[in-house]
Structures are given as structure tokens and as C-alpha cells.
C-alpha positions in Angstrom: 70.0 -13.9 34.4 67.2 -11.8 33.0 64.6 -13.9 31.2 64.2 -13.0 27.5 60.6 -12.1 26.6 58.9 -13.9 23.7 58.8 -11.4 20.8 55.0 -11.3 21.0 55.1 -10.2 24.7 57.9 -7.7 24.0 55.9 -6.2 21.2 52.8 -5.7 23.4 54.9 -4.2 26.3 56.5 -1.7 23.9 53.0 -0.8 22.5 51.7 -0.3 26.1 54.6 2.0 27.0 54.0 4.1 23.8 50.3 4.6 24.6 51.0 5.3 28.3 53.5 8.0 27.2 50.8 9.7 25.2 48.6 9.9 28.3 51.2 11.9 30.2 50.4 9.9 33.3 52.8 8.5 35.9 52.3 5.0 37.2 50.5 6.5 40.2 48.2 8.4 37.8 47.4 5.2 36.0 46.6 3.5 39.2 44.3 6.3 40.3 42.3 6.2 37.0 42.0 2.4 36.6 41.3 -0.7 38.7 45.0 -1.7 38.6 47.7 -0.8 41.1 50.9 1.1 40.5 53.0 -2.1 40.9 50.8 -4.0 38.5 51.2 -1.3 35.8 55.0 -1.4 36.3 54.9 -5.2 35.6 52.5 -4.9 32.6 54.6 -2.1 31.0 57.8 -4.1 31.3 56.4 -7.5 30.3 57.0 -9.0 33.7 53.3 -10.1 34.1 50.5 -11.0 31.8 48.3 -8.1 31.1 44.5 -8.4 31.5 42.6 -7.5 28.4 40.5 -5.0 30.4 43.7 -3.2 31.4 44.6 -2.7 27.7 41.2 -1.4 27.0 41.3 1.0 30.0 44.7 2.4 28.9 43.4 3.1 25.4 40.3 4.7 26.8 42.4 7.1 28.9 44.6 7.9 26.0 41.6 8.5 23.8 42.9 6.0 21.2 41.2 3.1 19.4 42.1 -0.2 21.1 42.1 -2.5 18.0 45.9 -2.3 17.4 46.9 -3.0 21.0 44.3 -5.8 21.3 45.7 -7.5 18.2 49.1 -7.6 19.9 47.5 -8.7 23.1 46.0 -11.7 21.4 49.4 -12.8 20.2 51.0 -12.3 23.6 48.1 -14.1 25.4 48.8 -17.1 23.2 52.3 -17.2 24.6 51.3 -16.6 28.2 48.5 -19.2 28.1 50.8 -21.9 26.6 48.6 -22.4 23.6 51.5 -21.4 21.3 53.6 -24.4 22.7 50.7 -26.8 22.2 50.3 -25.9 18.5 54.0 -25.5 17.7 56.1 -28.4 16.5 59.1 -29.4 18.7 62.3 -27.8 17.4 65.4 -29.8 18.2 69.0 -28.4 18.2 70.7 -28.8 14.9 72.7 -32.0 14.8 75.8 -32.7 12.7 75.0 -33.6 9.1 73.4 -36.9 8.7 73.3 -38.7 5.3 69.8 -38.9 3.9 68.3 -40.2 0.6 70.1 -38.9 -2.4 68.3 -36.2 -4.3 66.5 -34.8 -1.3 66.0 -31.0 -1.5 68.2 -28.9 0.8 71.9 -28.2 1.4 74.3 -31.1 0.8 77.1 -32.3 3.1 80.6 -33.2 1.9 79.5 -36.9 1.7 76.9 -36.1 -0.9 74.0 -36.4 1.5 71.4 -33.7 2.2 70.0 -31.9 5.3 66.5 -30.5 5.5 66.4 -26.8 6.2 64.9 -25.8 9.6 61.8 -24.4 7.9 59.9 -23.8 11.2 62.8 -21.7 12.6 62.9 -19.7 9.4 59.1 -19.1 9.6 59.3 -17.9 13.2 62.1 -15.5 12.3 60.0 -14.1 9.5 56.9 -13.5 11.7 59.0 -11.9 14.5 60.7 -9.6 12.0 57.4 -8.6 10.6 56.0 -7.7 14.1 59.1 -5.7 15.0 59.0 -3.9 11.7 55.4 -2.9 12.1 55.8 -1.4 15.6 57.5 1.8 14.7 54.6 2.5 12.3 51.8 1.5 14.6 53.2 2.8 17.9 55.6 5.6 17.1 56.1 7.8 20.1 55.0 11.4 19.7 58.5 12.5 20.5 59.7 10.9 17.3 56.7 11.6 15.1 57.2 13.3 11.8 55.1 15.2 9.3 54.4 11.9 7.5 52.5 10.3 10.4 49.8 7.9 9.3 46.4 9.7 9.1 44.8 7.3 11.5 47.0 8.7 14.3 46.4 12.3 13.3 42.8 12.7 12.0 41.5 16.1 10.9 39.2 17.7 13.5 35.5 17.1 12.6 34.2 20.5 13.6 35.2 24.0 14.8 33.4 26.6 16.9 29.6 26.6 16.7 29.6 23.5 14.4 30.9 21.5 17.4 27.7 22.3 19.4 26.3 19.2 21.0 28.9 16.9 19.4 31.1 14.2 20.9 34.7 15.4 21.5 36.1 12.0 20.7 34.2 11.4 17.5 35.2 14.9 16.3 38.8 14.2 17.2 38.9 17.3 19.4 40.0 15.5 22.6 43.1 13.7 21.2 46.4 14.2 23.1 47.9 17.6 22.3 44.6 19.0 21.1 42.8 19.7 24.5 43.8 21.2 27.8 42.3 21.5 31.2 40.9 24.9 32.1 41.8 25.6 35.7 42.6 22.4 37.5 41.0 19.0 38.2 38.6 19.0 41.2 38.2 16.1 43.6 34.6 15.9 44.8 33.4 15.0 48.3 32.4 11.5 47.1 35.9 10.9 45.5 35.1 11.5 41.9 37.3 13.8 39.8 35.9 16.5 37.4 37.5 19.0 35.1 36.7 21.4 32.2 38.4 20.5 28.9 38.9 23.0 26.1 40.3 22.3 22.6 41.9 25.2 20.8 41.9 23.5 17.4 38.1 22.9 17.7 37.3 26.1 19.7 35.0 24.1 22.0 34.7 23.0 25.6 33.3 20.0 27.5 33.2 18.4 30.9 35.0 15.3 32.0 34.6 13.0 35.0 36.2 9.8 36.3 36.1 7.6 39.5 32.4 8.5 39.7 29.5 6.2 40.9 26.7 4.8 38.8 24.0 7.5 38.8 26.4 10.4 39.2 26.3 13.1 36.5 28.1 16.2 35.4 26.8 19.3 33.6 28.7 22.0 31.7 27.3 25.4 30.9 28.3 28.8 29.5 26.5 32.1 29.0 24.3 32.0 26.0 24.8 28.3 25.4 22.7 25.2 26.0 24.0 23.2 29.0 25.2 19.6 28.4 25.2 16.6 30.7 26.8 13.2 31.0 25.5 10.5 33.3 27.4 7.5 34.7 25.0 4.7 33.5 26.8 1.4 34.4 29.8 -0.1 36.1 31.9 0.1 32.9 31.5 3.9 33.0 33.1 4.1 36.4 36.5 2.8 35.2 37.0 5.2 32.4 36.6 8.9 31.5 33.1 10.1 30.7 32.5 13.3 28.7 29.7 15.7 28.1 29.0 16.7 24.6 30.6 20.0 23.5 29.7 23.6 23.8 30.9 25.3 20.6 32.7 28.7 20.7 31.9 29.3 24.3 32.7 32.4 26.3 35.4 30.8 28.3 35.2 33.1 31.2 31.6 32.0 31.9 32.1 28.3 31.7 31.0 26.3 34.7 31.1 22.5 35.4 28.9 21.0 38.1 29.0 17.5 39.6 25.6 16.1 40.5 26.0 13.2 42.9 23.6 10.3 42.8 22.7 10.7 46.5 21.5 14.3 45.8 23.9 15.5 48.5 24.3 18.9 46.8 26.0 19.8 43.6 29.7 20.9 43.4 30.6 23.4 40.7 34.0 24.6 39.4 35.0 27.5 37.2 38.0 27.7 34.7 
């Protein structure tokens, strides 16, 4: 018989699946871009295995979404996984046949005139579970079911366009959100195993470079005719497990864009075109 997930764990699994759908990545793709295997992601997304907090943060980073909402659900689920919920929860016994109690006690009465206390804890749990499940469609609605009334936090207005995007962060300007940016050409795997690609946002009319699986000290540089080049450097171990971006080139001549990978060992740069 399939085990029934606690509602907190089921809520987190559903939220993870929704964010993963927005990345457009397969389980293999997630494994390639994070420190977790394909089989681990399958278990995380289906609630079969406790999810590390770092995995939740990595998934949100790949999707380009704030992590606060998923981490709030993770905290609730972690309480269940760790057993802390059981240690703080009163024992709930099966309901027994009506037992006479002191007359005048509050609650429903039995035919003999006695009274039974209502299972207040069970009612409280039901209310909490119902609240969590009711919030999920709002916080984690899938893009396939999104409507024109989507909450502004999931659909912010781009912060710049064209030349006003020059030198600005694509994430902070909401230019790199799913559905707003595409890869020009194709992703390129470098000799050292890092991946690089040129990103372009039509809504912002701006381009930037992106790198992942790089080593500390590696860098990328994007340039275009008539524009100032922009760099991003992998500064620490945390940078190696997520995407790193250059700042943007606003209103570039797309035909002259070039992205170069600069390895830390100075073993020659590798450049790609759109």
C-alpha cells in the first residue's frame, strides 16, 4: 500500500514540481546543473525522500525565482521529516463510544445526558491543512494554468528596455524570467566542462552571458560592436552550483554579439557567436 504523505510534505513536493516545470528541464537536466542526481530529484519531486534545503535553493536559482515561498513550505515539511512535529503534538486517540462526564460540560451530549469533548486538536489540524492546500494554487500556479489575474509578484514589470538596460542585472530588472529570455544559438560546453550561452530578452531588448558548472576563478565576457563588454567571475564555491550572469548590454547589434569563456588556468579563451 502506498504511504500517504503528511500534508506539509505533499505541499512542498507540489511546489517543487511547479517550479521545476517552469525551468523546462528534465530530471537529467536538473542533475547536470545541480549537485544532486537524477534519481534524487525524482524522489524529491514525488515526496519519497526528504529534500535538502540547498536543493530547494538551487532549484529556485535555476528557475530565476525567489526562494522564500518554497523555503517556507520546506520548513513545515522538515518539521515532519525530523520528527519534531510528533514531539510537540499531543497524542490523538481514536474516538471512543460516548462516555458520561460531568453534567453541564461544553460539547455535544449523548442520549444519557452526558457530554463529550470535541476533538479540538483534530479540528485544528484540519484547518491548517485546508489553509495550506488552499494557498498552493495561488503561490505555485503552473504557467499552463496561469490567467491574466496572476499575482504581480509572479509577473513583475521589466525594469528597463534597450539602452536603459546597459550594465544592469538581468534578474533585478526581471528580464531573465522564464518566457522572457531565449538562448541565441546554442549552449556551448567548454574544454573544462563548464557550459556557456548568450541570452537575449525581447521584452527588454538586451543581451547577457550565462555560465554554469564553472570553477572558482573562471570568467565569461560578453561583447558587441559599439558596446562596452561585460564580465562575470566565479568567485566562490557557491557560484559553481548555480547560473552566473554578466550584466546586460542594452540594444545590442545581435549579429555582432560574442561570448568568451576565460578559464582560471589561462589555457586559452573559448568564444561563441549567436
